[in-house]
C-alpha positions as CSV (number, residue, x, y, z in Angstrom):
1,M,26.5,-10.1,-3.4
2,D,27.7,-11.2,-0.1
3,G,30.4,-9.2,1.4
4,F,30.3,-6.6,-1.0
5,P,29.8,-3.3,0.6
6,I,27.3,-1.9,-1.9
7,L,25.4,0.5,0.3
8,T,28.4,2.0,1.8
9,L,29.9,2.6,-1.8
10,L,26.4,4.1,-2.7
11,T,26.9,6.5,0.2
12,F,30.4,7.2,0.3
13,I,31.5,7.7,-3.7
14,P,30.3,11.2,-3.4
15,V,32.2,11.9,-0.3
16,I,35.5,10.4,-2.4
17,G,34.3,12.9,-5.0
18,M,34.0,15.5,-2.6
19,I,37.5,15.0,-1.4
20,I,39.0,15.1,-5.0
21,V,37.0,18.0,-5.9
22,L,38.5,20.0,-2.8
23,A,41.9,18.9,-3.9
24,L,41.7,20.3,-7.1
25,P,42.6,23.9,-7.6
26,G,39.5,26.2,-8.3
27,K,40.6,27.3,-11.7
28,M,40.0,23.8,-13.0
29,E,36.5,24.2,-13.0
30,K,35.7,21.7,-16.1
31,E,37.7,19.0,-14.3
32,I,35.7,19.5,-11.0
33,K,32.4,19.2,-12.8
34,Y,33.3,16.0,-14.5
35,V,34.3,14.5,-11.2
36,T,31.0,15.4,-10.1
37,L,29.5,13.6,-12.8
38,L,31.5,10.6,-12.5
39,S,30.7,10.5,-9.1
40,T,26.7,10.4,-9.5
41,A,27.2,8.2,-12.6
42,I,28.9,5.4,-10.5
43,Q,26.1,5.9,-8.2
44,V,23.7,5.3,-10.8
45,V,25.2,2.1,-11.8
46,L,25.5,0.8,-8.2
47,A,21.9,1.3,-7.6
48,V,20.9,-0.6,-11.0
49,I,23.4,-3.4,-9.8
50,L,21.6,-3.3,-6.2
51,L,17.9,-3.5,-8.2
52,S,19.5,-6.2,-10.3
53,N,20.4,-8.4,-7.2
54,F,17.5,-7.4,-5.0
55,D,15.2,-10.5,-4.0
56,Y,11.7,-9.5,-4.8
57,S,10.3,-12.2,-2.6
58,A,12.4,-11.3,0.5
59,G,11.2,-8.3,2.5
60,G,10.1,-7.1,6.0
61,I,10.5,-4.2,8.7
62,F,11.2,-5.8,12.1
63,Q,13.5,-9.1,11.2
64,K,17.1,-8.7,10.1
65,E,16.7,-11.5,7.7
66,S,14.1,-9.6,6.0
67,F,16.6,-6.6,4.8
68,Q,19.0,-7.4,2.2
69,F,23.1,-6.2,1.4
70,I,23.3,-5.8,5.3
71,E,26.7,-4.7,6.6
72,K,26.8,-4.2,10.4
73,Y,29.9,-3.0,12.2
74,K,30.7,-1.9,15.8
75,W,31.4,1.7,15.6
76,I,30.9,3.0,19.0
77,E,30.9,0.6,22.8
78,I,31.7,2.3,25.8
79,F,30.6,1.6,29.3
80,G,28.5,4.7,30.7
81,G,28.4,4.2,34.3
82,S,26.0,1.9,36.4
83,W,23.0,3.4,35.1
84,I,23.4,4.0,31.6
85,G,25.6,0.6,31.3
86,T,27.3,0.1,27.8
87,I,26.4,2.4,25.0
88,K,26.5,0.8,21.7
89,I,26.2,2.1,18.3
90,D,26.6,0.2,15.2
91,Y,27.5,1.3,11.6
92,F,24.1,-0.7,10.3
93,V,22.9,-0.5,6.9
94,G,20.5,-2.6,5.0
95,A,17.9,-2.4,2.1
96,D,14.2,-3.6,1.5
97,G,11.2,-3.1,-0.4
98,L,10.9,0.5,1.1
99,S,14.2,1.8,1.0
100,V,15.4,0.4,-2.5
101,P,13.0,2.6,-4.8
102,M,14.4,5.4,-2.8
103,I,18.0,4.8,-3.2
104,L,17.2,4.5,-7.1
105,L,15.4,7.9,-6.9
106,T,18.6,9.5,-4.9
107,A,20.9,8.3,-7.4
108,L,19.2,9.4,-10.4
109,I,18.1,12.7,-9.5
110,S,21.7,13.5,-8.1
111,F,23.0,12.7,-11.7
112,I,20.3,14.7,-13.4
113,A,21.1,17.6,-11.0
114,T,24.6,17.4,-11.6
115,L,23.8,17.7,-15.4
116,S,21.8,20.7,-14.5
117,S,24.6,22.5,-12.9
118,W,26.8,22.5,-15.7
119,N,26.1,26.2,-15.9
120,I,27.0,27.0,-12.5
121,N,30.2,29.7,-12.6
122,K,30.3,31.2,-9.4
123,S,32.5,29.4,-6.8
124,V,32.1,26.2,-8.6
125,K,34.6,24.2,-6.4
126,G,32.6,25.2,-3.4
127,Y,29.1,24.6,-5.3
128,F,30.2,20.7,-6.3
129,A,31.9,19.9,-2.9
130,L,28.4,21.0,-1.1
131,F,26.5,19.1,-3.9
132,L,28.4,15.9,-3.4
133,L,28.1,16.2,0.4
134,L,24.3,16.8,0.0
135,D,24.2,13.5,-2.2
136,A,25.9,11.3,0.2
137,A,23.8,12.6,3.3
138,M,20.5,11.9,1.3
139,M,21.9,8.6,0.4
140,G,22.8,7.5,4.2
141,V,19.1,8.4,5.3
142,F,17.7,5.7,3.3
143,V,20.0,3.1,3.8
144,S,20.4,3.6,7.8
145,L,18.9,0.7,10.2
146,N,20.4,2.8,13.2
147,F,18.5,5.9,14.5
148,F,21.7,7.3,15.6
149,L,23.3,6.9,11.8
150,F,20.0,8.0,10.4
151,Y,20.3,10.9,12.6
152,I,23.8,12.0,11.7
153,F,22.8,11.8,8.0
154,W,19.3,13.7,8.6
155,E,21.5,16.3,9.9
156,L,24.3,16.5,7.8
157,M,21.6,17.4,5.0
158,L,21.0,21.0,6.8
159,L,24.6,22.3,6.0
160,P,25.2,21.8,2.2
161,M,21.6,22.8,1.8
162,Y,21.6,26.0,3.7
163,F,24.7,27.1,1.7
164,L,23.6,26.0,-1.5
165,I,20.5,28.2,-1.4
166,G,22.0,31.0,0.5
167,I,25.0,31.4,-1.7
168,W,24.0,30.6,-5.2
169,G,20.4,31.2,-4.9
170,G,18.1,34.2,-6.0
171,P,17.6,37.9,-4.7
172,R,16.2,36.6,-1.0
173,K,18.4,33.5,-0.9
174,E,19.2,34.4,2.9
175,Y,16.0,34.8,4.0
176,A,14.9,31.6,2.1
177,A,18.0,29.5,3.7
178,I,17.7,30.7,7.1
179,K,14.0,30.0,6.9
180,F,14.7,26.4,5.8
181,F,17.5,25.9,8.3
182,I,15.4,27.1,11.3
183,Y,12.1,25.0,10.2
184,T,14.2,21.8,9.9
185,L,16.2,22.3,12.9
186,V,13.4,22.7,15.1
187,G,12.1,19.2,13.7
188,S,15.4,17.9,14.3
189,V,15.5,18.8,18.1
190,F,12.4,17.1,18.3
191,M,13.6,13.8,16.5
192,L,16.6,14.2,18.8
193,L,14.8,14.2,22.1
194,V,12.5,10.8,20.8
195,M,15.8,9.1,19.7
196,I,17.2,9.6,23.0
197,G,13.9,8.2,25.0
198,L,13.8,5.3,22.6
199,Y,17.1,4.4,23.2
200,F,16.7,4.2,27.0
201,S,13.4,2.0,26.4
202,A,15.0,-0.7,24.2
203,T,17.9,-3.2,25.0
204,E,19.3,-5.9,23.4
205,T,21.7,-9.1,24.3
206,L,25.3,-8.5,23.5
207,A,27.8,-11.5,22.6
208,N,28.6,-11.6,26.2
209,G,25.5,-12.0,27.5
210,S,25.2,-8.7,28.7
211,K,22.4,-6.1,28.2
212,A,22.9,-2.5,26.6
213,F,20.4,-0.2,25.3
214,S,20.3,0.3,21.6
215,F,19.7,2.7,18.4
216,D,19.1,-0.3,16.3
217,F,15.6,0.2,14.3
218,L,15.1,-3.6,14.5
219,V,15.5,-3.7,18.4
220,L,13.7,-0.4,18.6
221,M,10.8,-2.2,16.8
222,D,10.8,-5.5,18.9
223,K,7.5,-5.8,20.8
224,A,9.4,-6.8,23.9
225,N,10.9,-3.5,24.3
226,Y,7.8,-1.4,23.6
227,L,5.7,-3.1,25.6
228,K,8.2,-3.3,28.5
229,D,8.0,-0.7,31.6
230,G,10.5,2.0,30.2
231,I,10.8,5.7,29.5
232,L,8.5,5.4,26.6
233,S,6.5,2.6,27.7
234,P,2.8,2.6,26.7
235,F,1.9,1.9,30.6
236,N,3.7,5.3,31.7
237,P,1.4,7.1,33.4
238,H,2.0,10.4,32.1
239,N,1.5,9.2,28.6
240,L,5.2,9.8,27.2
241,R,5.1,7.6,24.6
242,F,2.0,9.5,22.6
243,I,4.1,13.0,23.2
244,A,7.1,11.2,21.7
245,Y,5.1,10.1,18.6
246,I,3.6,13.3,18.1
247,A,7.0,15.1,18.6
248,L,8.8,12.7,15.8
249,F,5.7,12.9,13.6
250,I,6.4,16.9,13.4
251,G,9.9,16.7,12.6
252,F,8.9,14.2,9.5
253,A,5.8,16.5,8.6
254,I,8.0,19.7,8.1
255,K,10.3,17.9,5.7
256,I,7.5,16.6,4.1
257,P,6.1,19.5,3.9
258,M,2.7,18.8,5.8
259,F,0.5,21.9,6.4
260,P,0.8,24.1,8.5
261,F,4.8,23.3,8.6
262,H,4.6,24.4,4.5
263,T,5.6,27.8,4.5
264,W,9.4,27.2,3.8
265,L,9.0,25.2,1.1
266,P,8.0,27.9,-1.5
267,D,10.8,30.3,-0.4
268,A,13.3,27.8,-0.8
269,H,12.4,26.5,-4.0
270,V,12.0,30.1,-5.4
271,E,15.1,31.3,-4.4
272,A,17.3,27.8,-4.8
273,P,19.2,27.5,-8.3
274,T,17.3,24.7,-10.2
275,P,19.5,21.9,-9.5
276,I,18.9,22.2,-5.8
277,S,15.2,23.0,-6.6
278,V,15.5,19.5,-8.6
279,I,16.8,17.5,-5.3
280,L,14.8,19.4,-2.7
281,A,11.6,18.3,-4.6
282,G,12.9,15.1,-6.1
283,V,14.4,13.6,-3.2
284,L,14.4,15.8,0.2
285,L,10.7,15.9,0.3
286,K,10.4,12.2,0.6
287,M,12.4,11.8,3.6
288,G,9.8,12.9,5.6
289,T,7.0,10.2,4.7
290,Y,9.9,7.6,4.5
291,G,10.9,8.2,8.0
292,I,7.2,8.1,9.0
293,L,6.7,4.6,7.3
294,R,10.5,3.6,8.4
295,I,10.4,4.5,12.1
296,S,7.1,5.9,13.3
297,Y,4.9,3.1,11.9
298,P,6.6,-0.1,13.0
299,I,8.0,1.6,16.5
300,F,4.4,2.9,17.3
301,P,1.8,0.9,15.9
302,Q,-1.3,1.4,18.1
303,I,-0.4,5.1,18.0
304,T,-0.5,5.0,14.2
305,H,-3.7,3.2,14.0
306,D,-5.3,5.5,16.6
307,I,-4.1,8.9,14.7
308,A,-4.1,7.3,11.1
309,W,-7.5,9.8,10.3
310,Y,-5.8,12.4,11.1
311,I,-2.9,11.8,9.1
312,G,-5.4,11.4,6.3
313,L,-7.3,14.8,7.3
314,F,-3.9,16.8,7.2
315,G,-3.1,14.9,3.6
316,M,-6.7,16.1,2.3
317,I,-5.6,19.3,3.3
318,N,-2.4,19.5,1.5
319,I,-4.1,18.1,-1.8
320,I,-6.7,20.8,-1.7
321,Y,-4.9,23.9,-0.2
322,G,-1.4,23.4,-2.5
323,A,-3.7,22.9,-5.5
324,L,-5.7,26.0,-4.9
325,V,-2.9,28.3,-3.9
326,A,-1.0,26.9,-7.2
327,L,-3.9,28.0,-9.2
328,A,-3.4,31.6,-8.0
329,Q,0.2,31.7,-9.0
330,K,1.8,34.0,-11.3
331,D,5.4,32.7,-10.8
332,F,6.0,29.4,-12.8
333,K,8.4,28.0,-10.3
334,K,6.3,28.7,-7.4
335,L,3.3,27.2,-9.0
336,I,5.3,24.1,-9.3
337,A,6.3,24.3,-5.7
338,Y,2.7,24.6,-4.6
339,S,2.0,21.6,-6.8
340,S,4.5,19.9,-4.8
341,V,2.8,20.4,-1.5
342,S,-0.4,19.1,-3.2
343,H,1.1,16.1,-4.6
344,M,2.8,15.1,-1.3
345,G,-0.6,14.8,0.4
346,Y,-1.5,11.8,-1.9
347,V,1.3,10.0,-0.1
348,M,-0.2,11.2,3.4
349,L,-3.6,9.6,2.3
350,G,-2.4,6.8,1.1
351,M,-0.1,6.0,4.2
352,A,-3.4,7.0,6.4
353,S,-5.4,3.7,5.0
354,L,-2.8,1.2,6.6
355,T,-3.8,-0.9,3.7
356,T,-1.4,-2.6,1.1
357,T,-2.8,-0.8,-2.1
358,G,-2.9,2.3,-0.2
359,I,0.7,2.4,1.3
360,N,2.0,0.7,-2.1
361,G,0.2,3.8,-4.0
362,A,2.0,6.0,-1.3
363,I,5.4,4.7,-2.0
364,F,4.9,4.6,-5.5
365,Q,3.8,8.1,-5.3
366,M,6.7,9.4,-3.5
367,F,9.1,7.8,-6.6
368,N,6.7,9.3,-9.4
369,H,6.6,12.7,-7.6
370,G,10.3,12.3,-7.5
371,T,10.6,12.0,-11.2
372,I,7.6,14.2,-12.3
373,T,8.5,17.1,-10.0
374,A,12.1,17.1,-11.0
375,M,11.2,17.3,-14.7
376,L,9.0,20.4,-13.9
377,F,11.6,22.1,-12.1
378,L,14.0,21.6,-15.0
379,I,11.4,22.7,-17.4
380,V,11.2,25.9,-15.2
381,G,15.2,26.3,-15.4
382,V,15.3,25.9,-19.3
383,V,13.2,28.6,-19.9
384,Y,14.7,31.1,-17.1
385,D,18.3,30.3,-18.2
386,R,16.7,31.9,-21.3
387,A,14.5,34.7,-20.7
388,H,15.5,35.3,-17.2
389,T,11.8,35.5,-16.0
390,R,9.3,33.0,-14.7
391,G,6.3,35.1,-15.1
392,L,3.3,32.9,-16.5
393,Y,2.0,35.7,-18.2
394,D,5.4,36.8,-20.1
395,F,5.2,34.2,-22.7
396,G,2.7,32.7,-25.0
397,G,3.4,30.7,-28.2
398,L,6.4,29.0,-27.1
399,A,5.2,25.8,-29.1
400,N,6.1,27.1,-32.3
401,Q,9.8,28.5,-31.2
402,M,10.6,25.7,-28.9
403,P,8.5,22.6,-30.1
404,V,10.8,19.8,-28.6
405,Y,10.9,21.9,-25.3
406,T,7.2,21.7,-25.5
407,G,6.9,18.2,-26.0
408,F,8.7,17.4,-22.8
409,V,6.4,20.0,-21.2
410,T,3.5,18.2,-22.3
411,V,4.6,15.0,-21.3
412,A,5.4,16.2,-17.4
413,F,2.2,18.4,-17.3
414,F,0.1,15.4,-18.0
415,A,1.9,12.8,-15.7
416,A,1.5,15.5,-12.8
417,I,-2.3,15.7,-13.7
418,G,-2.5,11.7,-13.6
419,L,-3.2,11.1,-17.1
420,P,-3.5,7.1,-17.7
421,S,-0.7,5.7,-19.4
422,L,1.7,7.8,-17.5
423,S,3.2,7.0,-14.1
424,G,1.3,9.8,-11.8
425,F,-1.8,8.1,-12.9
426,V,-1.0,4.4,-11.4
427,S,0.3,5.6,-8.0
428,E,-2.6,8.1,-7.4
429,A,-5.1,5.4,-8.3
430,L,-3.8,3.0,-5.7
431,V,-3.5,5.7,-3.4
432,F,-7.6,6.6,-3.7
433,V,-8.1,2.8,-4.0
434,G,-6.7,1.7,-0.7
435,A,-8.2,4.9,1.2
436,F,-11.3,4.8,0.0
437,G,-11.8,1.1,1.1
438,V,-11.4,2.2,4.6
439,D,-14.6,3.4,5.8
440,T,-13.3,6.1,8.1
441,L,-11.5,7.8,5.2
442,R,-13.9,7.5,2.8
443,T,-15.4,11.2,2.7
444,L,-11.7,12.5,3.0
445,T,-11.0,10.7,0.0
446,M,-13.8,11.8,-1.9
447,F,-13.1,15.7,-1.1
448,S,-9.4,14.7,-1.9
449,A,-10.4,13.7,-5.4
450,L,-11.1,17.3,-6.2
451,G,-7.2,17.8,-6.1
452,I,-7.2,16.0,-9.5
453,L,-9.9,18.6,-11.0
454,L,-7.7,21.4,-9.4
455,G,-4.3,19.9,-10.9
456,A,-5.6,19.8,-14.1
457,A,-7.0,23.3,-13.9
458,Y,-3.3,24.8,-13.0
459,M,-1.5,22.6,-15.4
460,L,-3.6,23.3,-18.4
461,W,-4.2,26.6,-17.7
462,T,-0.1,27.0,-17.2
463,L,0.3,25.1,-20.6
464,Q,-1.8,27.5,-22.3
465,R,-0.5,30.7,-21.0
466,L,3.3,29.7,-22.0
467,F,3.0,27.9,-25.3
468,F,-0.1,29.2,-26.9
469,G,-1.3,32.2,-28.6
470,Q,1.0,34.7,-30.1
471,L,4.8,34.5,-28.9
472,P,6.1,38.2,-28.2
473,E,9.0,39.6,-30.6
474,K,11.5,39.8,-27.9
475,W,11.2,35.8,-27.5
476,K,11.7,35.1,-30.9
477,S,15.4,34.3,-30.6
478,L,15.2,31.7,-28.0
479,K,16.6,28.3,-28.9
480,D,15.0,25.0,-28.1
481,I,16.7,22.6,-26.0
482,D,20.5,21.3,-26.3
483,A,22.1,18.0,-26.0
484,R,22.8,18.5,-22.3
485,E,19.2,19.2,-21.6
486,Y,18.2,16.3,-24.0
487,A,20.5,14.1,-21.6
488,M,18.3,15.5,-18.6
489,F,14.8,14.9,-19.9
490,I,15.3,11.9,-21.9
491,P,15.9,9.3,-18.8
492,L,12.9,11.1,-16.7
493,T,10.4,11.0,-19.8
494,I,11.5,7.1,-20.2
495,I,10.5,6.0,-16.7
496,I,7.3,8.5,-16.5
497,I,6.1,6.5,-19.8
498,F,7.3,3.1,-19.0
499,L,5.9,3.1,-15.1
500,G,2.9,4.3,-16.5
501,I,2.4,1.0,-19.1
502,Y,4.1,-1.3,-16.6
503,P,3.9,-0.1,-12.9
504,S,4.6,-3.6,-11.5
505,A,8.3,-3.1,-12.5
506,M,8.5,-0.8,-9.2
507,L,5.3,-2.3,-7.3
508,N,7.0,-5.6,-7.2
509,I,9.8,-4.1,-5.6
510,M,8.1,-2.9,-2.5
511,N,4.9,-5.3,-2.1
512,T,6.7,-7.8,-0.1
513,S,7.6,-5.2,2.5
514,V,4.5,-3.3,2.4
515,N,2.8,-6.3,3.1
516,T,4.9,-7.3,6.0
517,L,4.8,-4.0,7.3
518,V,0.5,-3.9,7.1
519,E,0.6,-7.1,9.0
520,F,2.9,-6.2,11.8
521,L,0.9,-3.0,12.4
522,S,-2.2,-5.3,12.5
523,V,-0.7,-7.9,14.7
524,N,1.0,-5.2,17.0
525,I,-2.0,-3.1,17.7
526,H,-2.6,-3.4,21.3
527,N,-5.5,-1.9,23.5
528,I,-3.7,0.6,25.4
529,S,-5.2,3.9,26.5
530,I,-3.4,6.3,24.5
531,G,-5.4,9.4,25.0
532,G,-6.4,11.3,22.0
533,L,-5.8,14.5,20.1
C-alpha cells in the first residue's frame, strides 16, 4: 500500500460523487441515487482493503512510525511576521488502531444510510449532494493528523447536517436544526480558541533548520512542547492549560452528547429523517469521544489523569439519566434517542479508567453502539414508513403481521441490552472490568451497572408493547420488510452476531494503539499543580 492514497480516496470519493450529483439534472432522481450508492459502496470496499492491509502489531499515538497509510503534503506555508514566524499547515492524514474502527464504521453506516434514503422524493438532488458532503466530512475527521485539517472537517459537518434536518425533517425541523447548529457551533468556538493556543505552544524544526509553529498532532503531543514555557505551558501562572483542556472537553462533550449538553440530541433525532438519524447516532456521536481520545488525552496527560474521576461521574450520569428518561418515553424514536445518551455513558466510563481494558472497551463500545443504534433507528423508520406513527401504544401484535421484521428487532434489542453472544455484551463487560479495577471508580461502576437493568426494562417493555398482544384491525395490511430493507438489516445483524462471538476481530485492531496510549499517559504524568474543579 506504499504510495497509494487510500485515506484520501476514502475521504474524497464522496466529494467526487457530490460533484457528479450536482452536474446531473434534478429530474434524473434514480441516477442521482445510484451515484450516491456507488460512491458509498466504493468507500466500503476501500475500508475493507484498508483493514486487510492494516498491521495489527504496529500502533501508537505520538510517533509518526506508529501510524499507517500516512500521506503528508505541504499545504500552507507563509511567513507571518517577526513574532509569528513561518505559518506551516500540512495536509497530514494517517490511521492507527483508534481510527481504523471508526473508518470502517463511517463507510458501513454511510452505505446503509444511502439505502435507507431510497424513499426520499423531496429535492432529491440537494439531499444526496448534502449527504455525500456529510459523508466526506465525517471520514475526514477520523483520518486527520493535523488539528487545522481536523477542525475544517469537524466544521464542515455542520452545514449539511443543518440542512438535512432543517429541510427534510419533521414538523419541528427548523427548531431542531437551529438547536443542533447552535450547540455544535458553541463547542466549535471553544475548540478553535484552544487550537490557536496550542499552535503557539508547539514548534517543529523545518528542513532548512528554522523553527515553525505547528498544528500537527504529533508535534502537539511532543513532551518537549507541552513542558516548555509557552502560551499553554503548565508553568503558566494563570493556569491557561487547564482552562484550555476544559474548553476543548466541552466542545467534544456537546457532540457525545454528555449531560447536561445532551438536550439537542432528542430533538435532532425525532425531527431528522431516518437515514440522518442513522448517521447521527451511528457516526456523529462517536466524534466527541474520538476527539477526546485522539487530542485531549495525549496532549494533556496530566490533566486527563487529574479529572478522570469526573469523566467517569458524568459517564455514570449519562447511563442512569438516559435510561430513566428512555423508560418514560411514548415515542419509539425518542426512546431510542435517549438510549443513545445512556449507552454513550459506557464509553465515557471506560475512557475514565485510563486502563487498556477500559479504553479498549470504550472504543469497542463506540463501534458496537454505532451498528446497534443504526439498526434501531432503521427499525423505527420501517414501521413509521408503513404506519406514519411512532407511538408505542399504537401497535401490539406486530410479531404476527411482520415476523421477519420482528426477528431483526429482537436481535437489535437484545444487543442493546447486552445479551451474551451479541456484540454489545463484550464491550460493556470490558468497560465494567476496566473501570471496576480502578479504586476511585469502583463506586461509580457499581451504580452504572443499574443502567443494564434499566436498559433491559425499557427495551423489553417496548418489545412487549409493539409486538405482543392483539394487533389493531387498521394494521392488518402492513407488509413485512422488502429486499431493500433486507440489504440494510442483514449486514448489521451479521456484524452484531459475529463480534459477539469473536470480538478479537475488532479488539486486535485497536489493542496495540490503546496500549501505547495508556503507557504514554502513565509515563508523561508530571507532578504539576493544575488546580481543581
